[in-house]
C-alpha positions as a Markdown table, in Angstrom:
| # | Residue | x | y | z |
|---|---|---|---|---|
| 1 | Met | 94.1 | 96.4 | 93.4 |
| 2 | Gln | 94.0 | 94.1 | 96.3 |
| 3 | Glu | 97.3 | 93.1 | 97.9 |
| 4 | Ser | 97.8 | 89.5 | 98.4 |
| 5 | Leu | 98.8 | 88.1 | 101.8 |
| 6 | Leu | 99.6 | 84.6 | 103.0 |
| 7 | Leu | 98.7 | 83.8 | 106.7 |
| 8 | Ile | 100.3 | 80.9 | 108.3 |
| 9 | Glu | 98.8 | 80.1 | 111.6 |
| 10 | Asp | 98.0 | 76.7 | 113.3 |
| 11 | Asp | 95.4 | 78.1 | 115.6 |
| 12 | Leu | 92.4 | 77.5 | 113.4 |
| 13 | Ala | 90.0 | 79.9 | 115.2 |
| 14 | Leu | 92.6 | 82.7 | 115.4 |
| 15 | Ala | 93.5 | 82.1 | 111.7 |
| 16 | Ala | 89.9 | 82.5 | 110.6 |
| 17 | Leu | 89.3 | 85.6 | 112.7 |
| 18 | Thr | 92.6 | 87.2 | 111.5 |
| 19 | Ala | 91.8 | 86.4 | 107.8 |
| 20 | Glu | 88.3 | 87.7 | 108.1 |
| 21 | Phe | 89.5 | 90.9 | 109.7 |
| 22 | Leu | 92.3 | 91.6 | 106.9 |
| 23 | Arg | 89.7 | 90.7 | 104.1 |
| 24 | Ala | 87.3 | 93.3 | 105.6 |
| 25 | Glu | 90.3 | 95.8 | 105.3 |
| 26 | Gly | 90.6 | 95.1 | 101.4 |
| 27 | Tyr | 93.3 | 92.4 | 101.5 |
| 28 | Gln | 93.3 | 89.1 | 99.6 |
| 29 | Val | 94.2 | 86.5 | 102.3 |
| 30 | Thr | 95.2 | 82.8 | 101.8 |
| 31 | Val | 95.5 | 80.8 | 105.0 |
| 32 | Ala | 97.7 | 77.7 | 105.9 |
| 33 | His | 98.1 | 75.9 | 109.0 |
| 34 | Arg | 101.3 | 73.9 | 108.8 |
| 35 | Gly | 104.9 | 74.8 | 107.4 |
| 36 | Glu | 105.0 | 71.8 | 105.2 |
| 37 | Gly | 104.0 | 72.9 | 101.5 |
| 38 | Val | 104.3 | 76.5 | 102.2 |
| 39 | Ala | 107.2 | 76.9 | 99.8 |
| 40 | Ala | 105.2 | 75.5 | 96.9 |
| 41 | Leu | 102.2 | 77.7 | 97.9 |
| 42 | Val | 104.5 | 80.8 | 98.0 |
| 43 | Arg | 105.8 | 80.1 | 94.5 |
| 44 | Thr | 102.1 | 79.8 | 93.2 |
| 45 | Leu | 100.7 | 82.8 | 95.0 |
| 46 | Arg | 103.6 | 85.1 | 95.1 |
| 47 | Pro | 102.1 | 87.1 | 98.0 |
| 48 | Ala | 103.1 | 90.7 | 98.8 |
| 49 | Leu | 103.5 | 89.8 | 102.5 |
| 50 | Ile | 103.6 | 86.7 | 104.5 |
| 51 | Val | 102.4 | 86.5 | 108.1 |
| 52 | Leu | 104.2 | 83.6 | 109.7 |
| 53 | Asp | 103.6 | 82.2 | 113.3 |
| 54 | Val | 106.8 | 80.9 | 114.7 |
| 55 | Met | 105.1 | 78.0 | 116.6 |
| 56 | Leu | 103.8 | 75.5 | 113.9 |
| 57 | Pro | 103.5 | 71.8 | 114.2 |
| 58 | Gly | 106.2 | 69.9 | 112.4 |
| 59 | Met | 108.3 | 72.6 | 110.7 |
| 60 | Asp | 108.4 | 75.6 | 112.7 |
| 61 | Gly | 108.3 | 79.1 | 111.5 |
| 62 | Tyr | 112.0 | 79.7 | 111.5 |
| 63 | Ala | 112.6 | 76.7 | 109.2 |
| 64 | Val | 109.8 | 77.7 | 106.8 |
| 65 | Cys | 111.1 | 81.4 | 106.9 |
| 66 | Arg | 114.6 | 80.0 | 105.9 |
| 67 | Gln | 113.2 | 77.7 | 103.2 |
| 68 | Ile | 111.1 | 80.2 | 101.5 |
| 69 | Arg | 113.4 | 83.2 | 101.7 |
| 70 | Ala | 115.8 | 81.6 | 99.1 |
| 71 | Gly | 113.2 | 82.1 | 96.3 |
| 72 | Tyr | 110.8 | 84.9 | 97.7 |
| 73 | Ser | 111.8 | 88.5 | 97.7 |
| 74 | Gly | 108.5 | 89.7 | 99.4 |
| 75 | Leu | 108.0 | 90.7 | 103.0 |
| 76 | Ile | 107.9 | 88.2 | 106.0 |
| 77 | Leu | 106.2 | 89.3 | 109.4 |
| 78 | Met | 106.7 | 86.8 | 112.0 |
| 79 | Leu | 104.5 | 86.3 | 115.0 |
| 80 | Thr | 106.0 | 85.1 | 118.3 |
| 81 | Ala | 104.8 | 84.5 | 121.6 |
| 82 | Leu | 108.1 | 85.5 | 123.2 |
| 83 | Asp | 109.2 | 89.0 | 123.5 |
| 84 | Glu | 112.9 | 88.1 | 123.9 |
| 85 | Ser | 115.9 | 89.4 | 122.0 |
| 86 | Ala | 117.1 | 85.9 | 121.1 |
| 87 | Glu | 113.7 | 85.1 | 119.6 |
| 88 | Gln | 113.8 | 88.2 | 117.6 |
| 89 | Leu | 117.5 | 87.8 | 116.4 |
| 90 | Thr | 116.6 | 84.2 | 115.3 |
| 91 | Gly | 113.7 | 85.4 | 113.2 |
| 92 | Phe | 115.7 | 88.2 | 111.5 |
| 93 | Ala | 118.6 | 85.6 | 110.9 |
| 94 | Ala | 116.1 | 83.4 | 109.1 |
| 95 | Gly | 115.2 | 86.1 | 106.9 |
| 96 | Ala | 112.2 | 87.9 | 108.6 |
| 97 | Asp | 111.7 | 91.5 | 107.8 |
| 98 | Asp | 109.7 | 92.3 | 111.0 |
| 99 | Tyr | 108.0 | 90.7 | 114.0 |
| 100 | Val | 105.1 | 91.2 | 116.4 |
| 101 | Val | 104.6 | 89.6 | 119.7 |
| 102 | Lys | 101.4 | 87.6 | 120.3 |
| 103 | Pro | 98.7 | 88.1 | 121.3 |
| 104 | Val | 98.5 | 91.1 | 119.0 |
| 105 | Asp | 95.6 | 93.6 | 118.6 |
| 106 | Pro | 94.2 | 93.1 | 115.0 |
| 107 | Gln | 94.5 | 97.0 | 114.5 |
| 108 | Ile | 98.1 | 97.0 | 115.6 |
| 109 | Leu | 98.7 | 94.0 | 113.1 |
| 110 | Leu | 97.0 | 96.1 | 110.4 |
| 111 | Ala | 99.0 | 99.1 | 111.1 |
| 112 | Arg | 102.2 | 97.0 | 110.9 |
| 113 | Leu | 101.4 | 95.3 | 107.7 |
| 114 | Arg | 100.4 | 98.8 | 106.1 |
| 115 | Ala | 103.8 | 100.2 | 107.2 |
| 116 | Met | 105.7 | 97.4 | 105.8 |
| 117 | Leu | 104.0 | 97.5 | 102.4 |
| 118 | Arg | 104.5 | 101.2 | 102.3 |
| 119 | Arg | 108.1 | 101.2 | 103.0 |
| 120 | His | 108.6 | 98.3 | 100.5 |
| 121 | Pro | 106.2 | 99.1 | 97.7 |
| 122 | Gln | 108.0 | 96.6 | 95.2 |
| 123 | Ala | 106.7 | 93.7 | 97.3 |
| 124 | Gln | 103.2 | 94.5 | 96.3 |
| 125 | Ala | 103.7 | 93.5 | 92.8 |
| 126 | Pro | 103.6 | 89.8 | 92.2 |
| 127 | His | 105.8 | 89.1 | 89.1 |
| 128 | Gly | 106.6 | 92.8 | 88.9 |
| 129 | Leu | 103.7 | 93.8 | 86.5 |
| 130 | Leu | 101.2 | 96.6 | 87.5 |
| 131 | Arg | 98.3 | 97.9 | 85.5 |
| 132 | Cys | 95.9 | 100.9 | 85.5 |
| 133 | Gly | 93.6 | 100.7 | 82.5 |
| 134 | Ala | 95.7 | 100.3 | 79.3 |
| 135 | Leu | 98.7 | 101.5 | 81.0 |
| 136 | Ala | 101.2 | 98.8 | 82.3 |
| 137 | Ile | 104.6 | 99.0 | 84.2 |
| 138 | Asp | 107.0 | 96.4 | 84.6 |
| 139 | Leu | 109.1 | 96.9 | 87.8 |
| 140 | Ala | 111.6 | 94.3 | 86.8 |
| 141 | Thr | 112.5 | 96.0 | 83.4 |
| 142 | Gln | 111.8 | 99.5 | 84.6 |
| 143 | Arg | 109.4 | 99.8 | 81.4 |
| 144 | Ala | 106.0 | 101.5 | 81.0 |
| 145 | Thr | 103.8 | 100.3 | 78.1 |
| 146 | Leu | 100.7 | 101.7 | 76.6 |
| 147 | Asp | 98.7 | 98.9 | 75.0 |
| 148 | Gly | 102.1 | 97.2 | 74.5 |
| 149 | Ala | 103.9 | 100.1 | 73.0 |
| 150 | Pro | 106.8 | 101.6 | 75.3 |
| 151 | Leu | 106.5 | 105.0 | 76.7 |
| 152 | Pro | 109.5 | 107.2 | 77.2 |
| 153 | Phe | 109.6 | 107.8 | 81.0 |
| 154 | Ser | 112.8 | 108.8 | 82.8 |
| 155 | Thr | 114.1 | 106.6 | 85.7 |
| 156 | Ala | 112.8 | 109.4 | 88.2 |
| 157 | Glu | 109.3 | 109.6 | 86.3 |
| 158 | Phe | 109.0 | 105.8 | 86.2 |
| 159 | Glu | 109.7 | 105.7 | 90.0 |
| 160 | Leu | 107.0 | 108.0 | 90.9 |
| 161 | Leu | 104.6 | 106.5 | 88.3 |
| 162 | Ser | 105.0 | 103.1 | 89.6 |
| 163 | Ile | 103.9 | 104.3 | 93.2 |
| 164 | Phe | 100.9 | 105.9 | 91.6 |
| 165 | Val | 99.9 | 102.8 | 89.6 |
| 166 | Arg | 100.4 | 100.5 | 92.7 |
| 167 | His | 97.9 | 102.6 | 94.6 |
| 168 | Ala | 95.6 | 103.5 | 91.8 |
| 169 | Gly | 92.3 | 104.9 | 93.0 |
| 170 | Val | 93.8 | 105.8 | 96.5 |
| 171 | Pro | 94.6 | 109.2 | 97.4 |
| 172 | Leu | 98.3 | 109.7 | 98.4 |
| 173 | Gly | 99.5 | 112.4 | 100.6 |
| 174 | Arg | 102.9 | 114.2 | 100.3 |
| 175 | Glu | 104.3 | 112.2 | 103.1 |
| 176 | Val | 103.5 | 108.8 | 101.7 |
| 177 | Leu | 105.0 | 109.7 | 98.4 |
| 178 | Leu | 108.2 | 111.0 | 100.1 |
| 179 | Gln | 108.5 | 108.0 | 102.2 |
| 180 | Asn | 108.2 | 105.6 | 99.2 |
| 181 | Leu | 110.5 | 107.6 | 97.1 |
| 182 | Arg | 113.3 | 108.4 | 99.6 |
| 183 | Gly | 112.2 | 106.9 | 102.8 |
| 184 | Leu | 112.2 | 110.4 | 104.3 |
| 185 | Glu | 109.7 | 111.9 | 106.7 |
| 186 | Tyr | 107.5 | 114.8 | 105.4 |
| 187 | Asp | 108.4 | 118.0 | 107.4 |
| 188 | Gly | 105.4 | 119.8 | 106.2 |
| 189 | Leu | 107.3 | 122.3 | 104.2 |
| 190 | Asn | 108.9 | 120.4 | 101.5 |
| 191 | Arg | 107.1 | 120.9 | 98.3 |
| 192 | Ser | 109.6 | 119.1 | 96.0 |
| 193 | Ile | 107.2 | 116.3 | 95.5 |
| 194 | Asp | 104.6 | 118.9 | 94.1 |
| 195 | Met | 107.0 | 119.6 | 91.3 |
| 196 | Arg | 107.6 | 116.1 | 90.5 |
| 197 | Val | 104.0 | 115.3 | 90.4 |
| 198 | Ser | 103.3 | 118.2 | 88.1 |
| 199 | Arg | 106.1 | 117.3 | 85.7 |
| 200 | Leu | 104.9 | 113.7 | 85.6 |
| 201 | Arg | 101.3 | 114.8 | 85.0 |
| 202 | Lys | 102.2 | 117.0 | 82.0 |
| 203 | Lys | 104.5 | 114.2 | 80.6 |
| 204 | Met | 101.6 | 111.8 | 80.7 |
| 205 | Gln | 99.2 | 114.3 | 79.1 |
| 206 | Ala | 101.8 | 114.8 | 76.3 |
| 207 | Leu | 101.9 | 111.2 | 75.7 |
| 208 | Asn | 98.1 | 110.9 | 75.6 |
| 209 | Cys | 98.2 | 108.6 | 78.5 |
| 210 | Pro | 94.7 | 107.4 | 79.4 |
| 211 | Val | 95.3 | 107.9 | 83.1 |
| 212 | Thr | 95.2 | 111.2 | 85.0 |
| 213 | Ile | 96.7 | 112.4 | 88.4 |
| 214 | Gln | 94.0 | 114.3 | 90.1 |
| 215 | Thr | 94.6 | 116.6 | 93.1 |
| 216 | Ile | 92.3 | 115.7 | 95.9 |
| 217 | Thr | 91.9 | 118.5 | 98.4 |
| 218 | Ala | 93.3 | 117.8 | 101.9 |
| 219 | Gln | 94.3 | 114.3 | 100.8 |
| 220 | Gly | 96.9 | 114.7 | 98.1 |
| 221 | Tyr | 97.1 | 113.0 | 94.6 |
| 222 | Leu | 95.1 | 110.2 | 93.1 |
| 223 | Leu | 95.8 | 108.2 | 89.9 |
| 224 | Ala | 92.8 | 107.0 | 88.0 |
| 225 | Ala | 92.0 | 105.8 | 84.5 |
| 226 | Thr | 90.5 | 108.5 | 82.3 |
| 227 | Asp | 87.1 | 106.8 | 82.4 |
| 228 | Asp | 87.1 | 106.6 | 86.2 |
| 229 | Ala | 88.3 | 110.2 | 86.5 |
| 230 | Asp | 85.5 | 111.4 | 84.2 |
| 231 | Ala | 82.9 | 109.7 | 86.6 |
| 232 | Val | 84.3 | 111.5 | 89.6 |
């Protein structure tokens, strides 16, 4: 599942290069070059994360941030040319979640985006609906369904399942799972996540859920639809 990004940058060449780089990394990227009209674009796209330049013609990035934040619960990463506290505080006050100082190395930008999305997985789901094969989960109602029929997962089971569905087909290590569940760093010894995964796996099997949690040696756990798992 591709995560949707909205890049707002008035430098046409820089915007094109950045968008090309992020698309090569697997993201779906939409580009805008002015602040005007961004609010309507956000309502249509519902991106997981917005990369917003401060210095825009007409409506600047701070004004854009304040305008869209009222109806947008996703992530906003601001780009600023000034590494000054006042600039940073203005961005945070406008509703930004984080900032980077320009010029920024593309790899650093990518690392920041990934870290933000990992810490705030709910932002990756436009309209709160995620799917893996016939399994669907609704983040807004905390419900899981199979071909429309509700599945009886507990709150803790749903929380873990939603992380797997969001990253279906991608191996997730213990540290990533713990950070998403509790925001804690993995100390290399904690095995509580293994027990939670084991219980969820058994519950899914008991419910004849057509997805499986695989154990990937040296990488962690991976969720895949049964057909995909059989092909591995």
